Each structure stands twice: as structure tokens, then as C-alpha cells.
C-alpha positions in Angstrom: 45.3 -49.5 57.8 47.5 -47.2 56.2 47.3 -48.4 52.9 43.4 -47.7 52.6 43.3 -43.5 52.5 46.1 -43.7 50.2 44.1 -45.7 47.4 40.6 -43.8 48.2 42.8 -40.7 47.4 44.1 -42.7 44.4 40.7 -43.1 43.3 39.5 -39.8 43.5 42.1 -38.2 41.7 41.3 -40.8 39.2 37.8 -39.8 39.2 38.5 -36.4 38.4 40.2 -37.0 36.3 37.9 -38.4 34.2 35.0 -35.7 34.7 37.0 -33.4 33.7 38.7 -35.0 30.2 34.5 -35.3 29.7 33.7 -31.7 30.4 37.0 -31.1 27.9 34.5 -31.7 24.8 31.5 -30.5 25.9 33.0 -26.8 26.6 34.3 -26.9 23.2 31.2 -27.7 21.7 29.9 -24.7 23.1 29.2 -21.2 21.2 32.6 -20.1 21.1 30.7 -16.8 19.0 29.1 -13.9 19.4 25.1 -14.8 20.0 24.0 -11.4 19.9 21.7 -10.1 17.0 24.1 -9.1 14.2 23.6 -5.2 13.8 24.2 -6.1 9.7 21.5 -8.2 9.5 18.4 -5.7 8.9 20.0 -4.6 6.3 20.8 -8.0 4.8 17.0 -8.6 4.9 16.2 -5.6 3.5 18.6 -5.8 0.8 17.3 -9.7 -0.5 14.0 -7.9 0.0 14.7 -5.0 -2.1 16.4 -7.9 -5.0 13.8 -9.8 -5.2 11.1 -6.8 -5.4 13.1 -5.1 -8.0 13.8 -8.7 -10.0 9.9 -8.8 -10.3 9.4 -5.3 -11.5 12.4 -5.9 -14.0 10.1 -8.7 -16.4 7.4 -5.8 -16.5 7.6 -2.0 -17.0 10.8 0.0 -15.8 12.8 -3.1 -17.0 16.2 -1.4 -17.0 15.8 0.5 -13.6 14.3 -2.3 -11.8 17.1 -4.4 -13.6 20.1 -2.5 -11.8 18.1 -1.7 -8.8 18.3 -5.5 -8.3 21.3 -6.3 -9.6 22.9 -3.5 -7.1 20.6 -4.4 -3.8 21.9 -8.1 -4.1 25.2 -7.2 -4.6 24.4 -5.6 -1.0 23.3 -8.7 0.1 25.8 -10.8 -1.0 28.3 -8.9 0.6 26.3 -8.3 4.2 25.5 -12.1 3.8 29.5 -12.6 3.7 30.2 -10.4 6.3 27.3 -12.0 9.1 28.4 -15.8 8.1 31.6 -15.0 8.9 31.4 -14.3 12.6 28.9 -17.9 12.4 26.2 -16.0 14.6 22.9 -17.6 14.8 20.5 -17.5 12.1 17.0 -15.0 13.3 13.7 -15.7 12.6 13.1 -14.4 9.2 12.1 -10.8 9.0 8.0 -10.2 7.6 8.5 -9.7 3.8 7.4 -6.1 2.8 4.4 -5.7 0.5 5.1 -6.4 -3.3 5.5 -2.9 -4.9 3.6 -2.1 -7.9 5.6 -0.4 -9.3 9.4 1.0 -9.2 8.0 4.1 -7.1 7.0 1.8 -4.7 10.6 1.3 -3.9 11.7 4.9 -3.3 11.1 4.6 1.0 13.2 1.5 1.2 16.2 2.3 -0.6 15.9 5.6 0.7 15.5 3.8 4.1 18.2 1.5 3.4 20.6 4.4 3.5 19.2 5.8 6.3 20.0 2.6 8.3 23.8 2.2 6.7 25.2 5.6 7.2 23.9 5.4 11.0 25.7 2.4 11.5 29.5 3.2 10.0 30.2 5.3 13.0 30.1 2.3 15.7 31.3 -0.5 13.7 35.1 -2.6 13.8 37.1 -0.6 10.2 36.1 -3.6 8.1 32.8 -4.3 8.9 32.4 0.0 8.5 33.8 0.0 5.1 31.2 -2.6 3.6 28.6 -1.1 5.1 29.6 2.6 4.0 29.7 1.2 0.5 26.0 -0.1 0.6 25.2 3.2 1.6 26.5 5.1 -1.4 25.6 2.6 -3.6 21.8 3.2 -2.0 22.1 6.8 -2.8 23.9 6.3 -6.2 20.9 4.2 -7.0 18.7 7.0 -6.0 19.8 9.1 -9.1 19.1 6.2 -11.5 15.2 6.9 -12.4 13.0 9.8 -11.3 11.1 7.7 -9.1 13.6 6.3 -7.1 14.8 10.0 -6.0 16.5 12.6 -6.1 17.3 11.7 -2.8 19.5 14.0 -0.4 23.5 14.9 -1.4 25.9 14.5 0.9 26.6 17.6 2.8 29.9 19.5 1.4 32.0 19.7 4.8 31.1 17.2 7.8 33.5 17.2 11.0 35.8 19.6 11.5 39.4 20.5 10.6 41.0 19.4 14.2 44.1 17.1 14.2 43.7 13.8 12.2 44.9 10.0 13.8 48.2 9.3 12.5 47.1 6.1 10.9 45.0 8.2 8.9 47.0 10.6 7.1 48.3 8.5 4.6 44.8 7.6 3.8 43.5 11.2 4.0 46.6 12.2 1.5 45.3 10.0 -1.0 42.2 11.3 -1.1 43.6 14.7 -1.5 45.7 13.4 -4.0 42.4 12.4 -5.6 40.5 15.5 -5.2 43.5 17.5 -6.4 42.7 15.3 -9.9 39.1 16.0 -9.7 39.1 19.7 -9.8 41.7 19.4 -12.7 39.1 17.2 -14.8 36.9 19.5 -14.0 38.4 22.5 -15.5 39.6 20.2 -18.6 36.0 19.4 -19.6 34.3 22.3 -19.3 35.8 22.6 -23.1 34.2 19.9 -24.0 30.7 19.8 -22.9 27.4 21.9 -23.9 26.1 25.1 -22.3 23.5 22.6 -20.2 26.0 20.4 -18.3 27.3 24.0 -17.2 25.6 23.7 -13.6 26.3 20.6 -13.1 30.1 21.0 -13.8 30.0 24.3 -11.8 28.8 22.6 -8.8 30.7 19.4 -9.2 34.5 21.6 -9.1 33.1 23.5 -6.8 32.9 20.9 -3.8 35.6 19.2 -4.6 37.2 22.3 -4.0 35.9 22.7 -0.7 36.7 19.1 0.0 40.2 19.7 -1.0 40.4 23.0 1.2 39.4 21.4 4.2 41.7 18.3 3.9 44.9 20.6 3.5 43.9 22.2 6.4 43.0 18.8 8.3 46.8 17.8 7.3 48.5 20.4 8.1 46.8 20.8 11.5 48.3 17.0 12.1 52.0 18.3 11.3 51.9 16.7 7.5 52.6 18.6 4.6 49.6 18.4 1.9 50.4 16.8 -1.0 50.7 19.1 -3.8 48.6 19.2 -7.1 50.6 17.6 -10.0 50.9 20.1 -13.0 48.4 18.1 -15.4 47.1 14.6 -14.8 47.0 12.5 -18.1 42.9 10.4 -18.9 43.1 7.0 -19.7 41.3 7.7 -22.7 41.4 10.9 -24.7 39.1 13.9 -23.8 37.5 14.6 -27.3 33.6 15.1 -26.8 30.8 15.2 -24.6 30.7 11.3 -24.3 34.7 10.8 -23.6 34.6 14.3 -20.9 31.3 12.7 -19.1 33.4 9.4 -19.0 36.6 11.1 -17.7 34.6 13.1 -15.1 32.5 9.8 -14.0 36.1 8.1 -13.3 37.4 10.9 -11.2 34.1 10.7 -9.2 34.7 6.7 -8.7 38.8 7.8 -7.4 37.6 9.8 -4.9 34.9 7.4 -3.9 37.9 4.6 -3.4 40.0 7.0 -2.0 37.5 8.3 1.1 36.5 4.6 1.3 39.9 4.0 1.8 39.8 6.3 4.9 36.9 4.8 6.3 38.8 1.5 6.5 41.5 3.1 8.1 40.0 5.1 11.0 38.4 4.8 14.3 37.7 8.3 14.8 33.7 8.6 14.4 33.8 12.7 13.3 36.3 11.5 10.5 34.5 8.5 9.4 31.4 11.1 9.2 33.7 12.9 6.9 34.7 10.5 4.7 31.4 8.9 4.8 29.7 12.0 3.4 32.4 12.3 0.6 32.1 8.7 -0.6 28.4 9.6 -0.9 28.8 12.5 -2.8 31.4 11.2 -5.3 28.7 8.2 -5.5 25.4 10.2 -6.4 28.0 13.1 -8.5 29.5 10.1 -10.2 25.8 8.2 -11.0 24.4 10.7 -14.0 27.9 11.5 -15.5 28.1 7.6 -16.2 24.7 7.8 -17.5 26.0 10.2 -20.0 29.0 8.4 -20.8 26.8 5.3 -21.9 28.2 3.4 -19.1 26.2 -0.2 -17.3 25.7 0.1 -15.0 24.6 3.6 -14.5 24.8 2.8 -10.4 27.5 1.4 -9.3 26.7 -1.4 -6.4 29.6 -1.0 -3.8 31.3 2.5 -4.8 34.7 2.7 -3.8 35.5 -0.9 -3.8 37.6 -2.7 -6.0 35.8 -4.0 -8.9 
């Protein structure tokens, strides 16, 4: 009689252990990832639709502008898809396909909408994702300046946010951005001697906006207890400046350097106000750089993902 309860207890323990062993693989087969809708998915769907639509238009009129738009939006789609797939989220049902455009101008509103959607997401995303989406927004903004039918689009504000102290992790990226702004101000002064009079307005506006951002950065860094980096006495362009074309190229390069520096700020802070300041500066540099690249004969005219390493 004394052995029976022990045997029953042993059998129950063995049975419980077997059930637990079966339960572990079943639990391991569960989702294990975020099943909520990915906020990047609408941007991805729009980029894929725009790329396909522009590719079809490139076979007819506006072939050059449509081809550049198709390539850029395809690059946006590839970057976004890689990030969406990285999190292994469930694939949503396909979005309705937008009407096929009859002309390049039919993509104008779609491009503006994509830019706005991307800009609105930047403040609330994790850092790495914020950088990707900020580059997409800047790429859309640059595309708006490639053809009158697509733009011109809205310019970014010269200043966004306050000059309050900034997070410690953002000080070094902001110092890099300040160094890039110093260089840009110098470059705009250099090229004035090589550009015809009809460039004067764009040259003056670019120099003034970089000076505003330079001054803002100096104030922000000083408020954080950092010593703002000083400008160099002179800067050496990668290629000699001898005429209007080479002058345009060095300005385009300076704008690209500013875009890279400001994207790095987005990538190194969670502060929404600072991200907005950096996003606006990134967008502005991307838009200003586009016509200068065109004057320099660079292809593509608009950089698809401004600020990112090529």
C-alpha cells in the first residue's frame, strides 16, 4: 500500500515532463517578432508604385527625368524593403495600385506626399530607421528639383528647433556638421569669381542659409558646454576650380558633405526637436545640391539617398 502513491506520483511527474517537452517546440514556433503593421510599409508600397510608373514613362517622353525618378524611387524601395524584411514582420495584403500616370507631372503629387509621409515619421522612429527614412525624404525633395513637372517642392526652413543644450551623444556629430557648414560658407565665397551673373541669386541664398545654420550650431554647442570647432583658414577642393562647371561641382560637393553630416546627427540622437533641425538641414542641402549637380553635368542629377555612403 505504501508503494502505490509513490508510483502514481512518479507517473504523474513523467507525464507532466513529457507534456512540457512537447510544449517547448510549439512555443519556439510562435511569432517571436512584432506582428503590428510596419510604419515603413506605406512608404515602401509608394516607392515601388512610383518606380514602376516612372519606368513606364521613361519609355516615352521625359525619358531622362522619368528614368532618374524611377531609379531613385527603386533605390528607396530597396532600402525600405531591406529594413522591413529585417524585422521579419508579416506581409500585409497588397495596396491598391495607383492609376498609371499619363505624364511626368502626374507623379508630382505622389512625390510630394511620399516626402511628407517620410518627414512625419522621422521624429518617432528608432535611430537606424530614422536615418533611412530621413534619406528617403531628402531624396524625394531632391527629385522635386529635377524637372519643372515634378516641383519645385517646398524648401526646408532655415532654422528648426531651438538653440538649447543638446544631448551629449549628439555633440560630436554636431561638431562635424559645423565643420561642414564652415566649409560650405567658404566654398560659396570661393566660387563667386568663377560664376556668371545669373548664378548670383542662388549663390547668395546658399551662402546665407549656410551662415544661418553655422551660427545656430555654434550657439547650440556653446550652450552645451562644448567649444565649437573653428573654421579652417582655407579648404582645398578635390578638383581645381577654374570655370563655372568646376565651380558648380565644388558647390555640389559641399552640399553633399553637409547632407552626410546632418544625416549623421539624425542617426545619433533620439531628441525629436534636434532630429527635426537635422532633417530640415539635410533636405535643404539635398535640394540646393541638385541644380548645382545639374550645372556640373553630374548624373544622376538628384542623389537618391542623400547623406548615405555611396
